[in-house]
N, C-alpha and C positions, 0 to 999 in steps of 0.2 A: 226770463233770466232768473236764476236762483237768488235767494236772499243774500247768500254769502258773497255775491259779486255785484249786487246792486249799487253798493256805495261808490263803486268806480264811476258810475254814470251821473252821480248827483251834481257834481260841479258843472258838467256840460249842460244839464237841464237848466240850472240856475243861470248860466251864462247866456243861454238863448232866450231867457226871459219867458219861459213857458208858463202859462197860467192855466191850470186845470183844477177842476173840483175834486175834492177828496173821494167822492163816490165814484169818479171815473177812473181812479188809479188802480193799478194792479195790486195784488196782495203785498208784493215787495215794496211798491211805492207807498202804500198805506203805512207799512212799518216805518219807512223812512220819514214820512210826514209826521208820524206820531212820536218820533224820537227814537225808535227802535232800530238804530243804525249800527251794524256791526260787519266785520269782515273776518272770515275764518282763514287762519294761516294755512298756506299751501307750500309744500316742498315736493320737488319732482312731479309736479302736477297732481298732487294728492292732498286732500285735507288731512291734517294730522291731529292726533290727540293721544292721551295716555289710554292704555287698554282698560276697558271696563268689563266686569264679569258678565258673561252671557246671560245669567239669570236676572240681570237688571239691578243687582246690588250696587252700592256706590263704588265708583272708581277710587281706589286708595292710592294716593300719590305721596311718596316719601320725600323728605327734604332734610338738609343738614347745613349747619354753618361751618365753614372751613376752620380747622384748628391749626393749620400750618400751610406753608407754601405748596402749591400743586400746579403742575403743568398739564395741559391738555393738547398734545400735538395734533395739528390739523384743524383745530377749531378756528372758525372765522373770526372770533373775538372771544374775550375771556380765556384766551389760550394759556395765559399764565396768571395765576390768581394767588392772593394772599388772604389771610384771615380778615374778616370785616373790620377789625379794630384798626387796620391800616388806613381805612377811609374815615374813621370816626374820631380818632384821637385829636386831630387838629381842631375839630368842631366841638370838642369837649362833650361828646355824647358817649355815654357808657355802653358797654356791650349788652348789658341787660336791658337798657332802654331800647336799643336797636332791636333786640330779640322780641321785646314786647310789641313794638310797632310792626315788625314783620309778621308776628303771629296774628295781630289784628288784621293785617292785610290778607293773610290766608283765610281768615274767618269770613271776610267779605264774600269771597268766592264760595266757600263751603256752605255759608248760609243761603246762597242763591241757587245752588245746583246740587245734583246727585254725585257729589265728590267729597272725599275726606282726605285731609292732609295730616301726615303723621311724621313727627320728628324722630329721626333714627341716627345711628352713627354714620360718619362720613362715608365709610366704605360701602354702606348699604343704601345710600340716598340716590333718588332719581333727580332731584333738584339740588344743586350745590350753590351756596350763597357765600360771597366773599368780596374782596376788593380786587380791582384790576391791577395787575403789576405794572401796567403801562398807563401813561397819561393820555386817555382817550375819552372824549365825550363826557357824559355824566353817568349814565347807567346803561348797561347792555345785557341782552339775553342771547345766548347761543342755544339753538335747538338742534338736536341731532336725532335722526331716525334709526330705528332698528333695521338691520339688513334684512332684505326679503319681505318688507312690509307689503301687505296685500294691495291689489289694484283698487284704487278709489279712496282708500284711507290708509294713512301711514301711522305706525305706532311709534310714539316718541320713546327713544332710548334714554336720553339724558338731556337736561336743560341746565345751563350755567347762568347765574345772575351775578354780575359784578358791578361795583360802584367805583367811580374814579376817586383815588385817594388824594388827588390834588385839587378837588373841588370842595367847597363848604357844604355842610348839610345841616338840617334843622328838624325839629319836631314841632308840628303845628304850622298854621298859616299866619303870616304877619304882613302880607302884601308885597314882600320883596321877592320878585320872580327870578332873581339871580341866585337865590339859595333855595334848593329843592327840599320839600318836606319828605321825610323818609317813608311814612306810611303811604302817601300818594305814589311815590316812586316805586316802592315795592309792590303795591297792588297792581300797578301798570305792568311791571316786569313779570309778575306772576301770571298775568293774563297772557303774555306772550309764551311763557313757559308751559302753559297748559293748552295752547293751540289757537290763540286769537291774534289777529293782525291789527294794523291801524285802519279804521274805517274812514277817517276824515281828519282835517287839521284840529278841530276842537268840537266839543259837544258831548263827548263820551269820555269816560275815564281812559279808555283805550285809544283815544285820539292822540295825535303825535305832539301837540303843543302842551307845555307845562302851564297849567292855569291853577288858580286857587279858588275855584268855584265850589268845591266840595270834595270830601274824601270817601264818598260812597259810590256804589255802582249805579250807573244810569240804566234806563230802560233798554238801551242798545247793548250794553255790557251783559245784562241779564239774559236778553234774547240770544246773544252769541254763545254764552256758556250753556244755556239750555239746549242749543242746537248740537253741542258737542257731547254733553253728559246727561241731559234730561233734567227735569225739575226735581228739586229736593224732595226726597221721600217717595219717589215713584219706583215701581217695581218692574215695569216693562223694560225689556232690553233696550239699550241705547241704539238708535238707528245708525246704520252706516251712511255716511254722507259722501255721495259720489261727486266727482268734479266733471267739468267739461272743458272743451278747448278754450272757450272765452275766459273762464276763471283761471285756467292755467297760464294763459298768456298774460293776464293782468298782473300776476304775482310771481312770475318766473324770474330767475336770475341766471347769468351766464354759467354754462356748465364748466366746471373746473376739476373734473375728475369725480369718481364715484363718491368719495368721502365728502368733498366740498358740496356736491349736489344734495347730500343728505342733511346739510347744516345751513343755518341762516342766522344772522345776527340782527338784533333790534336794539336801538338805543333811545334814550329819552332826552328831549330838549330841542326846541325849535331852532336854536342857533347852531346846533352841532352839524357834523358833516352830512351832506347829501340830503336830507329831508327832515332833520330833527329826529324824532322817534321813528326809527326805521327798522 
């Protein structure tokens, strides 16, 4: 079983009380035991990522902060968004402070892998950041694929990241798990926006529970982004990551038409609908 689907079996193994030595484990199991747990996002049975240059140069992913209301018909979430200030004002967090925290969150991923993030005007951005115009969850990411993406790997067309304007926000950890830190939240949602799914309830930044153990990437997060984009500074072409029936079944969602099948939403927070960060 490939590394990107191994996490789905971890709970079962623990529940059966299996005791095996590290040396007897498969390569995937050794990754899990060493903390390198990750899961790659799949849509339509395909691993997804932003297109990387064939010559192995960094994948350049653009982003922007919304400056006005914008609707995204057909999106499974973040379908109606407002500028991020709508989610920040009640918490007395300035726009510039939020932008600094978001840039720091992008930097975590950029420092780990062969990927570059570039801020551009809204009309040119691949990742759009704002507030949800509806009162849902805490934070969500909507990932949409390009039409005609090749078999085995899908090219991300656009990702939307939205924060709930009716929830409080903060900068920094203070032990209050009911108020989410913006850098942690944005780093998690950016992980979804570039092709990572939830590997587990907790233990990685990409896990679905909000915790305040740290605001840096874990070994699993780094292993996951390396699988998608390669190590920082590498020149070799990024490998195509095929899927199989098992991984597709583990991460599939009900077909709801071609557009819906190319999009999936992910939210942050254990108490929110259906599985927390989903």
